[in-house]
N, C-alpha and C positions, 0 to 999 in steps of 0.2 A: 157603192159599198153599203152593206147593211149596218144598222145601228148596233147589232150584237158584237161587231168586231171592235167597237170603241167603248164597250162597257168597262167600268172600273170596279175592281174588287175591294171590298171593305177590309180595312186593316184588322178588325176585331172578329167579325163573323165570316169573312171571306165571301159574302154574298155579292154577286155581280149586279151592279146597279147601272141604270141608263146614264148616258153622258150628261144630261141636263140636271141630274139629281145632285143637290149640294150636300145631302146627308144620306146615310144608309137607310133603305126602306125597312130593313128588318130590325136593326138595333138602334137606329137614329144617331149613330156616331157620325161626326163631321167628316167630310171628305178631305183627304190629305193629298196635296198636290206637290210633287217633287220639283224643285227648282234646280236648274243647272247653273246658270249664272245670271245674266240680265235678261235672258229670253225664256219663254215658256218651255216646259218639258214636252217634247214631241210625243211622249207616251201617255201624257195625262188626258188628252182629249177634252179638257175643260174649256169653258168660255163660250164658244159658239156651238153650232149644231153638228160640227164635224164634217161639213161639206168641203172645206178647203183645208189642206194640211199646212202647218206652220213652216216657215222657212227653216231649212236645215242649218244647224250651227256649224261653225268651222270645225275641222277635224280635231284640232288640239283641244278645243273646249268640249267637244262631244266626248272625246276619249277621256278627258279629265273628269267630266261629270259622271262617267260610269265607274269610277273607282269604288272599291268596296272598303269600308272601315273594318279594322281588326277588332275582334271582340275583347281582346285583352288590353292592347295599348292604343287603340283607336287610330292607328296610322292608316292613311289612305293608300291602298295598294292598287296596282294596275289590274284591269279585269282578268287578264290571263294568268295572273299569279295564283298559284294553288296554296301558297303559304305566305304569311306575313314577312315582309323583308326585314322588319326590325326585330321581332321576337320569335320568328319562325313557327308561330302557332298556325295550325291548319285553318283554312277558311270555313266559316260557319254561316250557313244561310238561315236567317231568322224565319220563323213560321208563326202563324197566329196561335198555334197550340203551345209552342214554347213560350211565347210572350204571356199568354194567360197563366201558364204554370209559374212563370217567374213572378207575376203579380201576386199569385196566391202565396208564394214562398216569402215574398218580401213584406207583405202587409196582412198578416193574419190577425183578425179581430182588431184592426186599428184603422182609424180614419186619418188620412194624411192631412188634407187641407179642406176645410178648417179643422182645428183640433176638436177632440171630444168635449173638452170643457166649454169651449166657446159655443159649440152646437147645443150643449145642454142648457146654457144660459139663454140662447135665442129661442129654443123651443121648436124651431122648424128648420128644415134643411134649405140651403140656398138653391135657387133654381139655376141649373146649368144653362149656359148660352146655347141656343139651338144651332148656332152657326159658328164655325171656326173662322175667324177673320184671318185672311192670308196677308202676310206682311208685304210691303213693297219690295221689289227686287233690289238687292244690294246688300243688306245686312246679313251676316253669316249666321247659320244655324248653330245651336248649342247641343252638345252630345250629353246624353243622360249618363250619370255616373254608375247606374246600376246595370243598364242594358246596352249602353253606347248608342242608343237610337238618337238620330239627329232631329231635334225638334225646332219649330219655328222660333224666332227671337222673342216674340211676344208671349209665348206659352209659359205659364207658371209651373206646370208639371208635365212630366213625360206622358206622351200619348200611349205608350206601350206599358210601362211599369205601373202607372197610376191612371187607369181609365176612369172616367166619371162614374160615380155610384148612382144607381137608380134609387128612387124613393123607397122602395121596398127594402133594398139592401141596407140603405142608410138607417131606416127605422129599426131593422132587426139588430144591427150592430149597436145602436144607441141603447136599445132596451137591454141587450146583453151586458153592456158596460154599466148601466144603472143597477141591474140586478147584482152584479159582482160588487159594486160599491156598497149595497145594502148588506150583503152577506159577508163582507170582508171583516177580518179581525183588526179593528182600527187601533186597539191597544198594542198589538204586535207591530203594525205598520208605523205607529208613532214612535215606538222604541227604535225601529230601524232608522227613521229620520233623525231622532235625537242622538243616536250613536254617531251619525255623520256630522251633526252640528255641534257635538260635544256637550249636550245637556243630559246630566245623569238622572234627573227626576223621572222622566217617562220610562227610562230603562228600569229604575228601581220599582216603579209602580207596576210594570209588566211582570217583573220577577216576583214581586210580593204577592201578586194575584194568582200565583201558581203557573206562570208561563214557562214554557220549555226553553232553557237557554241554548239548546242545540237545534232549535227549529230553523229550517231553511226556507228561503224565499222561493215561491213558485212563480211560474211564468205569468200567471194572471195577476199576482201581486206586484210583480215588476211593472206590468202594464199600468196598474193603478197608481203606482208611485211616480210614473212618468218622468224618470230620470235615468235613461238608458246608459249614460256614461258612468253612473255611480252604482246602480243596483243591477245585479245579474242573478238569474235563477241559480239556486243552490248555495247562495251566500248566507252565513249566519251572523249573529251579533259579534262573534269573535273575529270573523273575517273583516267585517266593517270596522271594528275598533282597531285592528292591526293596520288596515289599509290607510286609515285616516289618523293614525297615531293618537288615539284616545286611550291613554294609559289607565286613567281612573275607571272608565267604563269597562275596559278589558279586565281589570282586576275584580270588578264587581261581578261580571259575567262568569269569570273563571271560578269565583267562589262557589257559585251554584252548581258547577260541573265537577268540582273536586270533593274530596271526602271531608266536608265540614258539617256533617249532620244532614239528615233527610228532612224534607218538608219545608214549608214556608217559614221564613224567619222574620220576626217583627221586633226589632230592637227599638228603643225609644227614639233614636234619630231617624228611623224609617217612618214611624207613625207621625212624627211632627217635624217634617223636613225644614219648614221655615224657621222654627225655633232652633233647630240644630245648626242651620246656617248662621243664625245670630250668635250662637254659642261659639262657633268657630271664629267668627270675627272678634269676639271677646278674647279668645285665646291669643290671637295675633297682637292684640293691644297690651297683653300682659308680659310680652317678651321684652327684656331689656338687656343691655350690655354695659358692663363696668369698664371705664377707661383707665384700667390699672394694668399691672404686670400680668394679670390673668384675665384676658378679655373674652371670657366665656359668657354666652347668653344664659339668662335665667328668667324664671317666671316670678312675677311680683306677687301673684295671688296663690295662696295655699288652699287648694280644693281637693276634696275626695268624693268619689262617686260610689254609692252603695245601693243595694236593692232596698226599696222602701218597705217599712213595716206594714203599710196598708195592704200588701199582698195577702197577708194572713186573714184579712177580713173578707176576701172573696170566697165564693163557694169552692168546694174541692175540685169539681169538674173544670171550673174556670181557671183555678190555679194550675191544674195539670196542663191545660192548653197553653197558659202563659209561659210556663217553664219549658214546654215543648218548643215553643216558637222563639224563646229567648236564649236557651242554653245550647252549648255544643255537646251533644250527648256522647259523641265519639271521644272527644278530649276528656270529658268527665270520667268516662269508663276507663280510659287508659291511665289516668292519674289516680283514680280512686279504687278501681276494681282490679285491673290487671296488675298493678303494683301499688303498694301502700305509700303513696307520695303525699297526698293531701287527705285531710279528715281522718287520719289514722288514730289520733289521740282522743279518747273519750272525755278526758278532762277538758279539752279545748272545745270539742263539738257539743257535748251534752251539758256539762256543768257551767261552762262559760258561754255557751251559745254562740260559738264563732265557727260556723261552717262556711267553706269557700265554694263558690259556684263558678264553673267555667262558662263564660259568656261567649256566644257565637261571634266570630270575627272574620274579617276578610282575609284572603290569602294573597298569593302572587307577590311576595316580597315586602309588603307593607304591614304585615301582621304585628311586628314589634311596635312600630309607631302607633298603630291603631289601638293596641292593647294598653299602651301607656296613657293615651288620651281617654280611653274608656274608663280606666280606673281613676282618673282625675276629673274629667269633664263630661264623660258619658257620650262622646261623639267619636267619629273616625277622622283620621288625618287626610281627608279628601283633597284638600288644597295644598298638601305637602308643606304646611307651615312648620311643623315640628322637624321634618326632615331637613329643611333649609337651615333652621337654627342649629341642628346637630352638626352638619358638615361645615357651616360657617364657623362654629366653635372649634372644630378640629383643625381647620386651616389657620385661624387667627390665634388660637391658643396652643399651637403645636409645641411651642417651647416648654409648656408645662405638662402636657399629656405625653409627649414622646419619651422623655427620660424614664418615667415610671413604667410606661408600657414596655420599653426595651428591657428593663430590669425584670419585670414580671415574666416576659417571654423567655429570658435566659433561665430563670428558675424552673419554668415548665420543661424546657428542653434538657436541663440537667437531670431531672427526674427520669427522663427517658434515655439518659446516657448518651447524649450528643449535644453539640454546641452550635451556635449561630454566630457568623461573623457580622461585621457592621454593614457590609454591602447587602447581605441577605435581609437584615432587619430593615434597612431603608427600602428595599424592594417590597417587602411585605407591608410596610407602612404606606407606601404609595398605592398599593393595591386596595388597602382599606379606605383610603381617601377617594378612590375612584368609584365608590359605591353610592354616590350621591344621587343618581338618577332614580326616579320612582320605579318601584317593582324589583329593585335589586335587594337580595338578602343581606342582612346585617350580622355582625359578629359581637364578641364579648366587649371589645373596645367601645362599640356604640351603646351598649347597655350602660356601661360605666359613665360615658359622657352624658347620657340621658339623666342619670342620677344627679349630675351637677346642674343640668338645666331645670329640673323640677325641684331641686334643692331638698331632696329627701332620699333615704335608702330605697333600694329596689331589691326585693326578695324574689328569686326565681325558683319555683318548684318544678323540676323537670326530670325526665327519664335519664338514666345513666348511659344507655346505649341506643343508638339509632338503628332501627331494625328495618328490614325490607318488608314487602307485602307478604312474604311467606313466613315472617317472624324470625328471620336469620339476622344476627347482629352484624351491622356494617361498620360501625366505628364507635368511638367513645364520644359522648356528648358532654361538653364541658360548660354548659350554661348554668347548671344548678348552683345556687349559692347566693351570697349577699354582696351587693354592690354598693359601696359607701361613697359619698361625695368627699373624698379625702382631701381634695385640693382646695375646698372652701374651709372657712372657719366653722367650727361646729355650732357656734351661736347664730350663724347666718342661716342655718338649715333647720328643718323640722325633724323630730324624732319619730314621727309616725310614718311608717313605710307603706309602699304599695306592693301588691303581690301579682306575679305573672306566672303562668304555667307554660311549660315547653314540652311538646310531644314530638312526633316525627316531622321535623322541619317546620314547625308551626308554633307561634306564640298565641296564648289566649289570656284574656283578662280574668283574673280570679277575684270576684267581688263577694264581700260578706253582706249579710242582711243586716239592716239597721235594727238593733235591738230595741224593744219598747222602752226599757229602762236600762240605765248603765249599771253594770255589776259592781264596778269600783270606780272611784274618781282618782285615778293615778295621775302621774306627771305626764306632760306632753308639751307641745309647742306653746309658747307663751301667748301667741296671738289668737288662740282659739279657746273658747270657753267650754268646759266639760258639759255644762247643762244644755248646750246647743245641739248635741247629738248623743251618741252612745260610745261605748268602748268595746273594741273587739281585740282578739288575741291571735297571734300567728306564731307557730312553732319555729324555733331556731335550730331544731335537731331533726334528724331523720328517724325513721321508725325503729332503727336498730341502736339508737342512742348516740350517734355520732353528730358532732357539731357541723352545721352547714359550712362549706368552705367560704372564706372571705377573699374576694378577688382583688388583684392589683395592690397587694401589700408589698413593702420592701423587705430586704433581708433583715433589717433591724426590727421590723414588725412581725416577722415570722415567729410563731409560738405565743403571740400575744393576741390571738384572734378574739378570744372571749372578752378581754379587756377592751378591745376596739369596739365590740358590739355593745358593751355596757356604756361606752362613751358616746356612741352615735345613736343608740336606741334606748327605749325605756324598757329594760329587761327585768323580768321577774321569773319565779319558779312556781309551778303548779303543785298541788298536793301530791300528784303522782310523780314528781321529780322531773318534769319536762321544762326545759328552758324556753320561755316564750317572750315575745315583745308585745306590748300593748299599743294599740293605735286608737286615738280619739277621732271620731268621725264628727266633724262640725256640720252645721246646717249648710246645705248646698247653695250656690248662688241663685239669684232669682230666676234667671233664664233657664238654668238647669232644672230647678224645681217645677217651673211651668211645663217644660218638656216632659218630665216624668209624670205630672198630673194628666197631661193629655194622653200619654201612653196608657195610664191606668184607666182613664175614662173609656178607652176603647174596649177594655175588658169589663168595666162596670156595666156597660150597656148589655152585656150578655147575661147578666144576673136577672133572675125573676123579679126581684125587688131591688132596684138600683139605689145606690147610695147617692149622696150629694155629688153633683158634677161641678168640678172646680173650673173657674174661668181660665182660658188659655190665651187671652189677648196679650200682645206684647206690652211690656210696661212702658210708661212714659219716661221721659228723661229724668224728671224729678224723682220717680220711684227708684230708678236704677242708682241714682246718686245717694239715696238714703239706705240702700242695702248694705249689709255689714261687709260682705266679702267681695265687693266690686272694686275694680282697680281705680287708681287715681285718674287715669286717662278718661274713664267713663264719667 
């Protein structure tokens, strides 16, 4: 017999090699010998020179060794079977071309073993073994999960799906991976990783730098992230935040995608995130609860946040950029230009210098809580501290809130000529208590409860009708008015209110600017000194001369709204006959003042001749204790 009859075909390039060759002459791939059981395969021709044929195996063993595995379920079928007995799929005969195509489909631009990171650290590829060691007869082969090819027990990778890479191919793919790492947008990739891990700071940094919130992951970026079970091509920050239940990050990203003004926004808490986090911790320490018949949470510190007077010292171009990045232009236009809701009185805006500015705020259901904290501490309610205090107060002090709420709801329905029974009122009350999760929109009851928590009145300047995107009125908005902490004693609360703006389903913080000098030194809360800050004025009337509605009054208090306002607010009348309340702005707490100074320093560096840069280092424990407006816990 000639030696050509015993040549073996290479599994990769199909080149027919001589029987004595242990690896392919063309591609240097190791020879694969098929084992039947404990005897050598009569088709292999390996071992000797081929002069003597091996003993024939028993018929049963020989017939069993010729079974073909199903490509879908890997069941071993008899040679004559045209279809799989288990799944009825047709028999498929593997070919070198299909195996190579499968390899290209499974591993594009990816090195399986070892990983790309370990190869980059080593700096040189591993040298593949020139000879494939055949295992001893007995142990069973393992089937590849990708191509169902049966490999030797000692093989660490499939010989078909993952053929060994040549040095040229390895270097080419490694250079390609390094080039992509250099060209990658690591700010965007860090934001994706931070969204999965629940860290909002890299996401805020990416969005503050002008990043696109609707950007999608590409296939190359998914390869760089190297977490195929987490990242997929086409995913955005919104998809990742929803998949991993990151509500805070979701609301932040949705803010940049919805109508909250165009351009990059830089509020003080974004410029100084460490100080903002310290301020949020201070807010948590100021919340207390009285162990009395009215167990409502309240804040021990009385703080107000306003725009600093140092803004006027900046050049006009820098001031324009500051207000562009701080204010919500859409809300300001809707409240000031489209309808005369704020800044309509010349006596208040010009003579008294009390103009309100709509500050940019997050959306997605947390805007009310964020706007309340913005007007008091200058930060957002990222950790839901105020939301938890709100709903804990509603649950634990329901015996005080529920009766007055029921009476107020019955008065509202009587004006619309229909009535509510007790079952319907209890159902509506339970629905209001079920809005405690982050991102859920809040109602009038929650604004009134927040007035009790911050211990001061809340004035809401809002649109009267909720309109669609086409400008068509959809319904009556009932948020505008004054919310008084009527369940507290008036001596326990402050007479200086905070102001909020309400537009189409969104609340905004309305902040006044700190005047350089106080116009008058009127009455205010006893614990604040008039010399510490300035005095601003807020109208208690609409532009057509009507008194702002006072919410949650009883039947006995109806018709006495102006008397209630004079009891709970410091009310006076301007020369033009406008009923206003004056608010004394005290000096902000030390942490809030440092956060504002760091925010101003960001814009001072844009000036041609910069002013003095104030230190932004966190104060020591002794400094915090000596501050005027710090809580007892600090």
